[in-house]
C-alpha positions as CSV (number, residue, x, y, z in Angstrom):
1,M,-5.5,-48.7,7.7
2,V,-2.6,-47.9,9.6
3,T,-1.3,-45.8,6.8
4,A,-4.5,-43.6,6.8
5,L,-4.4,-43.3,10.3
6,T,-0.7,-42.1,10.3
7,L,-1.8,-39.5,7.4
8,I,-4.8,-38.3,9.4
9,L,-2.5,-37.7,12.7
10,S,0.3,-36.1,10.7
11,W,-2.4,-33.6,8.9
12,Q,-4.0,-33.0,12.5
13,S,-0.5,-32.4,14.0
14,L,0.0,-29.3,11.6
15,D,-2.5,-27.3,13.4
16,S,-1.6,-25.8,16.5
17,V,-3.0,-23.2,19.3
18,V,-0.7,-21.1,21.4
19,G,-1.2,-18.6,24.0
20,D,2.3,-16.6,24.3
21,A,4.8,-15.3,22.1
22,D,7.4,-17.8,22.8
23,G,5.2,-20.8,22.1
24,L,4.4,-19.2,18.8
25,M,8.3,-18.7,18.0
26,R,8.9,-22.4,19.3
27,L,6.2,-23.7,16.9
28,A,7.2,-21.5,14.1
29,R,10.8,-23.3,14.1
30,A,9.2,-26.7,13.3
31,A,6.5,-25.2,10.9
32,A,6.2,-27.3,7.7
33,P,4.2,-26.5,4.6
34,G,0.5,-26.5,5.7
35,T,1.2,-25.8,9.2
36,T,-1.4,-23.4,10.7
37,I,-0.5,-21.6,14.3
38,S,-3.5,-20.0,16.0
39,L,-3.1,-17.3,18.7
40,R,-5.8,-17.2,21.3
41,S,-7.1,-13.9,22.2
42,G,-5.1,-11.8,24.5
43,E,-2.0,-9.7,24.6
44,Y,1.3,-10.9,23.4
45,R,4.6,-9.5,23.9
46,G,6.2,-7.7,20.7
47,G,9.5,-8.5,19.4
48,I,8.5,-11.6,17.6
49,W,11.2,-12.8,15.1
50,L,10.5,-15.4,12.6
51,S,12.7,-16.7,9.9
52,E,13.0,-19.3,7.1
53,L,9.3,-20.1,7.2
54,H,8.6,-21.6,3.8
55,G,5.2,-23.1,2.7
56,T,4.2,-24.0,-0.6
57,K,1.5,-22.6,-2.9
58,A,-0.8,-25.5,-2.2
59,K,0.0,-25.5,1.5
60,P,0.9,-21.9,2.8
61,I,2.1,-21.6,6.2
62,V,-0.5,-19.7,8.2
63,I,-0.3,-17.7,11.4
64,R,-3.6,-16.1,12.6
65,G,-5.7,-15.2,15.3
66,L,-8.1,-18.0,16.6
67,D,-10.9,-15.8,17.1
68,P,-11.2,-12.8,14.2
69,K,-13.8,-11.4,16.2
70,N,-11.4,-11.0,19.2
71,P,-8.1,-11.1,17.6
72,P,-5.0,-11.2,19.5
73,K,-2.8,-8.1,20.4
74,I,1.0,-8.0,19.7
75,V,2.0,-5.2,21.6
76,G,5.5,-3.3,21.8
77,G,8.7,-4.6,20.6
78,S,11.3,-2.9,18.4
79,S,9.1,-4.6,15.6
80,A,6.1,-6.4,17.0
81,I,6.5,-8.9,14.4
82,H,9.5,-9.5,12.1
83,L,9.6,-12.0,9.4
84,S,12.9,-12.6,7.3
85,E,13.4,-15.2,4.4
86,V,9.9,-16.5,4.3
87,S,7.7,-17.8,1.5
88,H,4.1,-18.6,1.0
89,L,3.3,-17.3,4.4
90,V,-0.3,-15.9,5.6
91,L,-0.5,-13.5,8.4
92,Q,-4.0,-12.8,9.4
93,D,-6.5,-11.8,11.8
94,L,-4.1,-9.8,14.5
95,V,-3.8,-6.6,16.0
96,V,-0.5,-4.9,16.3
97,Q,0.0,-2.0,18.7
98,G,2.9,0.5,20.0
99,A,6.0,-1.0,18.5
100,K,9.0,1.3,18.8
101,D,10.5,0.9,15.2
102,N,7.9,-0.8,12.6
103,G,4.7,-2.5,13.3
104,I,5.4,-5.5,10.9
105,N,8.7,-6.0,9.2
106,V,8.9,-8.5,6.3
107,D,12.4,-8.7,4.5
108,D,15.0,-11.0,2.5
109,G,17.4,-11.2,5.2
110,G,19.9,-9.2,3.1
111,T,19.9,-12.0,0.6
112,Y,19.0,-9.7,-2.6
113,D,19.1,-12.6,-4.8
114,T,16.5,-14.8,-3.0
115,P,13.7,-12.4,-2.1
116,S,10.8,-13.5,0.5
117,H,7.7,-14.1,-1.8
118,H,4.1,-14.8,-2.0
119,V,3.3,-13.4,1.5
120,T,-0.3,-12.4,2.5
121,I,-1.1,-9.9,5.4
122,R,-4.9,-9.9,5.7
123,R,-7.2,-8.4,8.3
124,V,-4.4,-6.9,10.4
125,V,-4.8,-3.7,12.4
126,V,-1.4,-2.0,13.0
127,S,-1.5,1.5,15.2
128,D,0.4,3.6,17.3
129,L,3.8,4.0,15.7
130,P,6.3,6.8,17.1
131,K,6.4,9.9,14.9
132,G,9.7,10.0,12.4
133,N,10.7,7.1,10.2
134,H,8.5,4.4,11.6
135,D,6.2,2.4,9.3
136,G,3.2,0.6,9.9
137,I,4.2,-2.5,7.6
138,K,7.9,-2.2,6.3
139,L,8.7,-4.6,3.4
140,S,12.1,-5.1,1.8
141,G,12.9,-7.4,-0.9
142,V,9.4,-9.0,-1.1
143,D,7.8,-10.2,-4.2
144,D,4.6,-11.4,-5.1
145,L,2.8,-10.1,-1.8
146,T,-0.8,-9.0,-1.0
147,I,-2.0,-6.9,1.7
148,D,-5.8,-6.8,2.0
149,F,-8.5,-5.7,4.5
150,C,-5.9,-4.0,6.5
151,R,-6.3,-0.8,8.7
152,I,-3.2,1.2,9.7
153,E,-3.6,4.1,12.2
154,R,-1.3,6.7,13.4
155,W,2.0,6.0,11.9
156,G,5.0,8.1,11.6
157,G,6.8,7.4,8.3
158,S,4.8,5.4,6.0
159,A,1.7,3.0,6.5
160,I,3.3,0.7,4.3
161,D,6.6,1.2,2.9
162,M,8.0,-1.1,0.2
163,V,11.5,-1.0,-0.7
164,G,12.5,-3.2,-3.7
165,C,9.2,-5.1,-3.9
166,H,7.7,-6.5,-7.0
167,R,4.1,-7.9,-8.2
168,A,2.5,-6.2,-5.0
169,L,-1.1,-5.8,-4.3
170,V,-2.8,-3.6,-1.8
171,T,-6.5,-3.8,-1.8
172,S,-9.4,-3.0,0.6
173,C,-7.3,-1.3,3.1
174,E,-7.7,1.7,5.2
175,F,-5.3,4.3,6.3
176,V,-6.0,6.9,9.2
177,D,-4.0,9.8,10.6
178,G,-0.9,9.3,9.2
179,G,2.7,10.9,9.4
180,D,4.4,11.2,6.2
181,S,2.9,8.8,3.4
182,G,0.2,6.1,3.1
183,V,1.6,3.5,0.8
184,Q,5.2,4.2,-0.4
185,C,7.0,1.8,-3.2
186,K,10.7,2.8,-4.0
187,G,14.0,1.3,-4.2
188,G,13.4,-0.2,-7.5
189,S,10.0,-1.5,-6.8
190,S,7.7,-2.6,-9.9
191,D,4.3,-3.8,-10.9
192,V,2.8,-2.3,-7.7
193,T,-1.2,-1.9,-7.5
194,V,-3.2,-0.1,-4.8
195,E,-6.8,-0.4,-5.2
196,H,-10.1,-0.1,-3.4
197,S,-8.6,1.5,-0.2
198,R,-9.2,4.6,1.8
199,F,-6.9,7.3,3.0
200,Y,-8.2,9.7,5.6
201,S,-5.6,12.4,6.9
202,F,-2.8,10.4,5.7
203,G,-0.1,13.1,6.0
204,Q,2.0,14.4,3.2
205,R,1.4,12.0,0.3
206,G,-1.4,9.2,0.2
207,V,0.6,7.3,-2.4
208,N,4.2,8.1,-2.8
209,A,4.9,6.3,-6.4
210,G,8.7,6.3,-6.0
211,G,10.8,8.1,-3.6
212,S,14.5,8.3,-2.5
213,T,16.4,5.1,-1.6
214,G,20.2,4.9,-0.7
215,S,22.0,3.1,-3.5
216,S,23.0,0.0,-1.5
217,F,19.2,-0.9,-0.6
218,F,17.8,-1.3,-4.3
219,R,16.4,-4.6,-5.2
220,P,17.4,-5.4,-7.7
221,P,21.0,-4.1,-7.2
222,I,21.6,-0.6,-9.1
223,A,24.4,-2.3,-11.0
224,S,22.4,-4.8,-12.8
225,V,20.2,-2.2,-14.4
226,R,21.6,0.0,-17.2
227,A,22.8,3.4,-16.4
228,G,20.0,5.8,-17.7
229,K,17.2,3.3,-17.3
230,R,17.3,3.2,-13.4
231,Y,14.0,4.2,-11.5
232,E,12.9,4.4,-8.0
233,A,9.6,2.4,-8.9
234,K,7.9,1.3,-12.3
235,N,4.5,0.4,-13.4
236,V,2.6,1.5,-10.4
237,T,-1.1,1.6,-10.5
238,V,-3.6,3.5,-8.2
239,Q,-7.4,2.9,-8.6
240,G,-10.8,2.8,-7.1
241,C,-9.3,4.6,-3.9
242,V,-10.8,7.8,-1.8
243,F,-8.4,10.2,-0.6
244,S,-9.9,12.8,2.0
245,G,-7.7,15.5,3.5
246,G,-4.0,15.1,3.5
247,I,-1.3,17.3,1.8
248,A,-1.5,15.4,-1.9
249,P,-3.2,12.3,-2.7
250,I,-0.3,11.2,-4.8
251,A,3.2,12.0,-5.4
252,F,5.1,10.7,-8.7
253,V,8.5,10.5,-7.6
254,G,11.4,9.2,-9.9
255,V,8.8,6.8,-11.4
256,D,9.1,5.3,-14.7
257,G,5.3,4.9,-15.6
258,A,2.2,5.2,-13.1
259,T,-1.5,5.2,-13.4
260,F,-3.9,7.2,-11.1
261,R,-7.3,6.2,-12.2
262,F,-11.0,6.2,-10.9
263,N,-10.0,7.7,-7.7
264,T,-12.0,10.0,-5.7
265,I,-10.3,13.0,-4.0
266,D,-12.0,15.3,-1.3
267,D,-10.5,18.3,0.1
268,P,-6.8,18.2,-0.3
269,E,-4.8,20.5,1.6
270,R,-2.7,21.7,-1.1
271,W,-2.3,19.6,-4.3
272,A,-4.1,16.9,-6.1
273,F,-0.9,15.6,-7.6
274,R,2.9,16.0,-7.2
275,I,5.5,15.4,-10.0
276,L,9.1,15.1,-8.3
277,Q,12.5,13.9,-8.7
278,E,14.3,13.2,-5.5
279,T,17.0,10.9,-6.7
280,A,19.7,13.3,-8.1
281,S,21.7,11.2,-10.5
282,P,22.0,11.1,-14.4
283,D,21.8,7.3,-14.2
284,F,18.1,7.6,-13.1
285,V,15.3,8.4,-15.3
286,H,13.5,11.6,-14.7
287,C,9.9,11.2,-13.4
288,R,8.1,10.3,-16.4
289,N,5.1,8.7,-18.0
290,G,2.2,9.2,-15.6
291,V,-1.4,8.5,-16.6
292,V,-4.2,10.4,-14.5
293,E,-7.7,9.7,-15.8
294,D,-11.5,9.1,-14.7
295,N,-11.0,10.9,-11.2
296,L,-13.2,13.0,-9.2
297,I,-11.2,15.9,-7.7
298,V,-13.6,18.1,-5.3
299,F,-11.4,20.8,-3.5
300,K,-11.5,24.5,-1.9
301,S,-9.8,27.4,-3.2
302,D,-8.0,28.2,0.0
303,H,-6.4,24.7,-0.1
304,W,-5.2,24.8,-3.6
305,A,-1.8,25.7,-4.7
306,S,0.0,25.9,-8.0
307,G,-3.4,25.1,-9.9
308,G,-3.5,21.8,-8.0
309,I,-0.4,20.3,-9.4
310,N,3.1,20.7,-8.0
311,I,6.0,20.2,-10.5
312,G,9.6,19.9,-9.2
313,A,12.8,20.3,-11.1
314,D,14.5,17.6,-13.4
315,T,11.2,16.0,-14.3
316,Q,9.2,15.1,-17.3
317,P,6.0,16.6,-17.1
318,E,5.2,16.7,-20.8
319,T,5.1,13.0,-20.8
320,F,2.2,12.9,-18.3
321,H,-1.2,12.2,-19.8
322,F,-4.5,13.6,-18.4
323,A,-8.3,12.5,-19.7
324,R,-11.7,12.5,-18.4
325,N,-11.0,13.9,-14.9
326,F,-13.9,15.8,-13.2
327,W,-12.9,19.0,-11.2
328,Y,-14.9,21.0,-9.0
329,C,-14.1,23.9,-6.7
330,S,-16.6,23.7,-4.1
331,D,-16.4,27.4,-2.8
332,R,-15.7,29.0,-6.2
333,P,-17.1,26.6,-9.0
334,Q,-15.8,29.1,-11.8
335,N,-12.2,28.3,-10.6
336,S,-12.3,24.8,-11.1
337,R,-9.9,24.4,-14.0
338,P,-6.8,23.0,-12.9
339,Q,-3.2,24.2,-14.3
340,L,-2.0,21.0,-16.1
341,P,1.3,20.6,-17.5
342,T,-0.3,18.9,-20.7
343,F,-3.7,19.1,-22.4
344,E,-6.5,17.1,-20.8
345,K,-9.0,15.4,-23.0
346,D,-12.6,15.4,-22.4
347,G,-12.1,17.0,-18.7
348,V,-15.2,18.2,-16.8
349,Y,-14.8,21.7,-14.8
350,G,-17.2,23.5,-12.6
351,Q,-19.9,21.1,-12.5
352,D,-21.5,20.1,-8.8
353,P,-20.8,16.3,-8.5
354,R,-23.3,15.9,-6.0
355,L,-20.8,14.2,-3.7
356,L,-22.3,12.3,-0.6
357,T,-20.6,11.6,2.8
358,S,-20.0,8.2,1.6
359,F,-17.9,9.5,-1.0
360,S,-20.2,8.1,-3.7
361,V,-22.7,10.5,-5.6
362,R,-26.2,11.1,-6.1
363,G,-28.1,9.2,-8.4
364,D,-28.6,12.4,-10.3
365,S,-24.9,13.4,-10.3
366,P,-23.1,14.4,-13.4
367,A,-19.9,12.4,-12.1
368,A,-21.4,9.2,-12.2
369,N,-18.7,7.8,-14.4
370,F,-15.9,9.4,-12.4
371,G,-14.1,8.3,-9.3
372,A,-13.8,5.3,-7.1
373,H,-17.6,4.6,-7.1
374,A,-17.3,4.1,-10.9
375,W,-14.3,1.9,-10.9
376,R,-16.0,-0.6,-8.4
377,R,-18.9,-0.7,-11.1
378,R,-16.5,-1.5,-13.9
379,Q,-15.1,-4.7,-12.2
380,P,-16.3,-8.2,-13.7
381,A,-19.6,-9.4,-12.0
382,G,-18.7,-12.5,-9.7
383,P,-20.0,-16.0,-10.1
384,Q,-23.8,-16.1,-10.2
385,G,-25.1,-18.6,-7.5
């Protein structure tokens, strides 16, 4: 009986409620696997720094808003929340506003051989970062991460910036009124998926698959990858997303393999796609092996440059594969065919997709099998109850 009571009290002690930033940091220092720290509604001072928090797969550490309908607001600070050297950690039901540098920062503490891992950021709103290189969520050396049901507004650099991250999933998020890019993955990042998300007026690049990274920031370190095989990013997938406005929905930049499929692009300001190389070194692969298929692209002739595709120097556009994309120039349907670097198989050009304001299509649309709405229909059915 005493043993059972001790276990119950021990379990109960893992759940705590706080109302200030100092209390959160104090409790976090003692957090054990299975700990849940709930923040009361209200405003908290930014600059919260938490390190060495390690849950387990069965017992993650959870930091959350107590009331999801009235989430706590973390305001200001250099980074509103900074997590360093953490694992099996969940951050959810929070609002982050007005940080001076990055909204949320998660990193490996500079110990490249021991990344932070199994981090989930869920139902978090990040907004109002300064102009310039200031990110909504900054991730450096984080593996096995999930960002879902988040909304990021009015950022300067990237809404989500991944440097040396691996096995990452961004799903069911919204990105609104951006600066440079929506989601960026670079610095040796690999196996990154961005899906079922919406990008509105996202800035220069909706997804930046690759980029340009200083040599000392790569994870794994550059020296561990054979010269000629090095890359900014590898195995990036973007699927089931909507891109409205913005300069270019996706830029393939020094990436070694990326797939862009079942996305809806509405009224891009300049291009549908960019193929670029920004890391000028013979030790790196030239941007290659992109797959673009089953997308719905609706554009206007006065917002369309270079036939919709921007191809930079030192790239390998001949390795890109295009298939089954639906192209429609809304003001000049006869000009709907893009200028692609390779032959497109089974492309559709010049037919009105009957796009709705919800970015789905009417029931009689010839584009029923193209775009983000078609990707959703192709997902496995959930359990029947």
